[in-house]
C-alpha positions in Angstrom: -8.2 17.6 -9.6 -9.0 17.3 -5.9 -11.0 20.2 -4.1 -13.8 20.8 -1.4 -16.5 23.1 -1.7 -16.7 25.3 1.5 -19.9 26.9 3.0 -19.7 29.6 5.6 -22.0 31.6 7.6 -20.1 34.4 8.7 -21.3 37.1 11.4 -21.1 40.5 10.0 -18.1 41.8 11.7 -16.0 38.8 10.5 -17.0 38.7 7.2 -14.2 41.3 5.8 -11.2 39.3 7.5 -12.9 35.8 6.2 -13.4 37.2 2.9 -10.0 38.7 2.9 -8.3 35.6 4.1 -10.0 33.2 1.2 -9.7 36.2 -1.6 -5.7 36.5 -0.6 -5.2 32.7 -1.2 -4.3 31.5 -4.6 -5.4 27.8 -3.8 -9.4 29.2 -3.4 -11.7 29.8 -6.3 -15.0 30.6 -7.1 -15.6 32.8 -4.0 -19.1 33.9 -3.9 -20.2 36.3 -0.8 -23.8 36.9 -0.3 -24.3 39.5 2.5 -27.1 39.1 5.3 -28.5 36.1 3.3 -27.7 33.5 6.4 -30.4 32.6 9.0 -30.0 30.4 11.8 -27.2 31.5 12.3 -27.8 35.0 11.2 -25.1 36.4 8.9 -23.4 36.6 5.5 -23.0 33.4 3.5 -20.0 32.8 1.9 -19.1 29.8 -0.6 -15.7 28.8 -2.3 -14.1 25.8 -3.6 -10.5 24.9 -2.2 -8.0 22.7 -3.7 -7.8 19.8 -1.0 -4.2 20.2 -0.5 -4.1 23.3 0.5 -7.5 23.0 2.5 -6.0 22.4 6.2 -4.0 25.7 6.2 -7.4 27.6 4.9 -9.6 25.8 7.6 -7.1 26.2 10.4 -7.2 30.1 9.4 -10.8 30.1 9.8 -11.3 28.2 12.8 -9.0 30.6 14.1 -11.1 33.6 13.3 -13.8 31.3 15.6 -16.1 31.0 12.5 -17.0 27.5 13.6 -18.3 29.0 16.7 -19.6 32.1 15.9 -21.1 30.8 12.5 -20.6 27.6 10.8 -18.6 25.8 8.6 -19.6 23.2 6.2 -17.6 21.0 4.2 -18.7 19.1 0.8 -16.8 17.1 -1.6 -16.2 18.1 -5.0 -17.0 15.1 -7.1 -16.1 17.3 -10.3 -14.6 20.4 -11.6 -13.5 21.9 -14.5 -11.0 25.1 -14.0 -8.0 25.8 -15.7 -6.4 28.0 -13.1 -7.3 25.5 -10.6 -5.9 22.8 -12.3 -2.6 25.0 -13.1 -2.3 25.8 -9.5 -2.6 22.0 -8.2 -0.1 20.8 -10.9 2.5 23.5 -10.7 2.6 24.8 -6.9 1.2 21.9 -4.7 3.1 19.2 -5.9 2.9 16.2 -3.9 0.9 17.9 -1.3 -2.3 18.0 -3.9 -3.2 14.6 -2.2 -2.9 15.7 1.6 -6.0 14.4 3.5 -8.5 17.1 4.9 -7.9 16.6 8.5 -11.1 18.1 9.4 -13.0 15.9 7.2 -11.1 12.6 8.2 -11.6 13.4 12.0 -15.4 13.9 11.2 -15.4 10.7 9.3 -14.3 8.9 12.3 -16.4 10.9 15.1 -19.3 9.7 12.8 -18.5 6.1 13.3 -18.0 6.7 17.1 -21.9 6.9 17.6 -22.9 3.7 19.3 -26.9 3.6 18.7 -28.7 0.3 19.3 -28.1 -0.7 15.7 -24.4 -1.1 16.7 -24.9 -3.5 19.1 -27.8 -5.5 17.2 -25.0 -5.6 14.3 -22.2 -7.0 16.4 -24.6 -9.6 17.9 -26.0 -10.7 14.7 -22.1 -11.0 13.4 -21.4 -13.1 16.4 -24.0 -15.3 15.6 -23.1 -15.8 11.9 -19.5 -16.4 13.3 -20.6 -19.2 15.5 -22.5 -20.8 12.4 -19.5 -20.7 10.4 -17.4 -22.2 13.2 -20.0 -25.1 14.0 -20.3 -25.8 10.3 -16.7 -25.1 9.4 -17.5 -22.7 7.1 -14.9 -19.9 6.1 -17.2 -18.1 3.8 -19.5 -17.4 7.0 -16.4 -16.5 9.0 -15.7 -13.6 6.7 -19.4 -12.6 6.3 -19.1 -12.2 9.9 -16.2 -10.1 9.9 -18.3 -7.5 7.0 -20.9 -7.2 9.0 -19.4 -6.1 12.3 -19.3 -2.5 13.0 -16.6 -3.0 15.7 -13.7 -1.2 13.8 -15.5 2.2 14.0 -15.5 2.4 17.3 -11.7 1.2 17.4 -10.5 4.2 15.4 -12.7 6.2 17.6 -10.8 5.1 20.6 -7.7 5.6 18.7 -8.5 9.5 17.8 -9.7 10.0 21.3 -6.3 8.9 22.6 -4.5 10.7 20.1 -6.4 14.2 20.7 -6.6 13.3 24.3 -10.1 13.1 24.5 -10.9 11.1 27.6 -14.4 11.1 26.7 -14.4 9.7 23.4 -11.8 7.0 24.9 -14.1 5.9 27.5 -17.3 5.6 25.6 -15.6 3.4 22.9 -14.2 1.3 25.1 -17.2 1.1 27.1 -19.4 0.6 23.5 -16.5 -2.3 22.6 -16.7 -4.1 26.0 -20.4 -4.0 26.0 -21.3 -5.0 22.6 -18.6 -7.9 22.3 -19.8 -9.2 26.2 -23.4 -9.3 24.6 -22.0 -10.7 21.4 -20.5 -13.5 23.4 -23.1 -14.2 25.6 -25.7 -14.5 22.6 -23.4 -16.7 20.8 -23.2 -19.0 23.7 -26.9 -19.4 24.3 -27.3 -19.9 20.8 -24.4 -22.8 20.8 -25.9 -24.4 23.8 -29.2 -24.9 22.3 -27.4 -26.0 19.0 -25.6 -28.6 21.4 -28.8 -29.5 23.3 -30.8 -30.4 20.3 -27.8 -32.1 18.8 -27.4 -30.2 15.6 -24.0 -29.8 15.3 -22.4 -31.5 12.4 -20.6 -34.9 13.0 -17.2 -33.6 12.5 -17.4 -30.6 15.0 -18.6 -33.1 17.6 -15.6 -35.5 16.4 -13.2 -32.5 17.4 -12.8 -31.7 13.6 -12.5 -27.9 13.7 -10.2 -26.3 11.4 -12.2 -22.9 11.5 -11.9 -22.9 15.4 -8.4 -23.8 15.4 -7.3 -21.1 13.3 -9.3 -18.4 15.3 -8.0 -19.6 18.7 -4.5 -20.1 18.5 -2.9 -16.7 18.3 0.5 -16.4 17.1 3.2 -14.1 15.4 1.2 -14.0 12.3 -1.9 -12.5 14.1 0.3 -9.8 15.2 1.6 -9.5 12.0 -2.1 -9.3 10.1 -3.1 -7.0 13.0 -0.5 -4.3 12.8 -0.9 -4.3 9.1 -4.4 -4.2 9.1 -4.5 -1.1 11.4 -2.1 0.6 9.4 -4.1 0.0 6.4 -7.2 0.8 8.2 -6.2 4.5 9.1 -4.7 5.2 5.8 -7.7 4.1 3.8 -9.8 6.5 6.4 -7.3 9.3 5.5 -7.4 8.7 1.9 -11.5 7.5 1.8 -10.7 4.2 0.5 -13.5 2.3 1.3 -12.5 -0.7 -0.6 -9.0 -1.0 1.2 -11.1 -0.3 4.4 -13.5 -3.4 3.6 -10.3 -5.6 3.3 -9.4 -4.5 7.0 -12.9 -5.7 8.2 -12.1 -9.5 6.8 -8.6 -9.8 7.9 -8.8 -9.3 11.7 -10.3 -12.0 13.9 -12.2 -9.7 16.3 -15.8 -10.9 15.7 -14.9 -14.6 14.8 -12.6 -14.9 18.2 -15.8 -13.3 20.4 -18.0 -16.1 18.5 -15.3 -18.8 19.0 -15.7 -17.9 23.1 -19.2 -18.3 22.9 -19.1 -21.6 20.9 -16.0 -23.0 23.0 -18.1 -22.5 26.4 -21.0 -23.9 25.4 -19.0 -27.0 24.0 -16.9 -27.1 27.2 -13.5 -26.4 25.5 -12.0 -24.1 27.9 -8.6 -24.1 26.2 -10.0 -22.9 22.9 -12.0 -20.5 24.5 -8.8 -18.9 26.5 -7.1 -18.9 23.0 -10.1 -16.8 21.4 -10.0 -14.5 24.2 -6.2 -13.9 23.8 -6.9 -13.5 20.2 -9.6 -10.8 20.7 -8.1 -8.8 23.2 -4.6 -9.0 21.1 -6.0 -7.7 18.1 -8.3 -4.8 19.7 -5.3 -3.6 21.4 -3.2 -3.9 18.5 -5.7 -2.0 16.1 -6.1 0.8 18.9 -2.3 1.2 19.3 -1.0 1.2 15.7 -4.3 3.2 14.8 -2.7 5.9 17.2 0.8 5.8 15.8 -0.6 5.9 12.1 -2.5 8.7 12.7 0.6 10.8 14.4 3.1 9.2 11.7 0.6 10.6 9.0 0.3 14.1 10.5 4.1 14.3 11.0 4.6 13.1 7.2 2.1 15.6 5.7 3.1 18.5 7.8 6.8 17.8 6.7 6.0 17.5 3.0 3.9 21.0 3.8 7.1 22.4 5.3 9.0 21.6 2.1 6.7 22.9 -0.1 6.3 26.1 1.9 2.5 25.7 2.6 1.1 24.9 6.1 -1.3 22.0 4.8 -1.4 19.7 8.0 -2.7 20.3 11.6 
């Protein structure tokens, strides 16, 4: 049984309407009203549990009351619940809609990834250096490690959400963060690789041009496009369904960080054609992930809205 717990602080004049809305919904359970007990903001405290599949419609109506502006709405996941009435309502009335994503929660999760603290840039630079070591030593394990460390997918999904919602500020902030972070990573990996070359620390095989890892990265082709498209779909689906294991798979399937690292390494070793190929690979993957992210978000909303209409319940937004 999938539920969310909702805590409200409601201004006194809105409480009767809010409570009436919640009490009249057959998918709302465990409703508790504590008049005058909330402070900062002041008002009535209201708590309830809502079946996840019906949460979008309920939350939409609460926001139409301006409870999010005049009071507050807090959403928490319910890890475990035992309720015969709730289980029966989910199984017999919601059907497929029981597994609908809570879009408020999904978007909050994506927005949280769209905050670009100094650690965002530090992680990306460190990932770039790890990727550079992997390229120079022909270590695929280190390339995978660099992909896992890299935080860029959060910024990519934030840009996709900004485009989907028409939020130009979010799009500009995300694109600036991606551009600045990747440029910084490329510069640092270039300086690191230049030092490796200057001290003659590169392995003999790399010096002789035996660079299988680099060749995989700097040669964008049809298969690169296929992987980026599929990764973009899986990435957004994993965010909407809170599937962290699938999201980890996205991190280690698309060569954004390795491509940036290979640009720095190739420039340091004067391999200009490889640097151009890696630059194309990097831009191709970022653009595809953003475009596919937008399309997947819109498709999922449309799909769940269709399911909602078929079931007679507005569960999409």
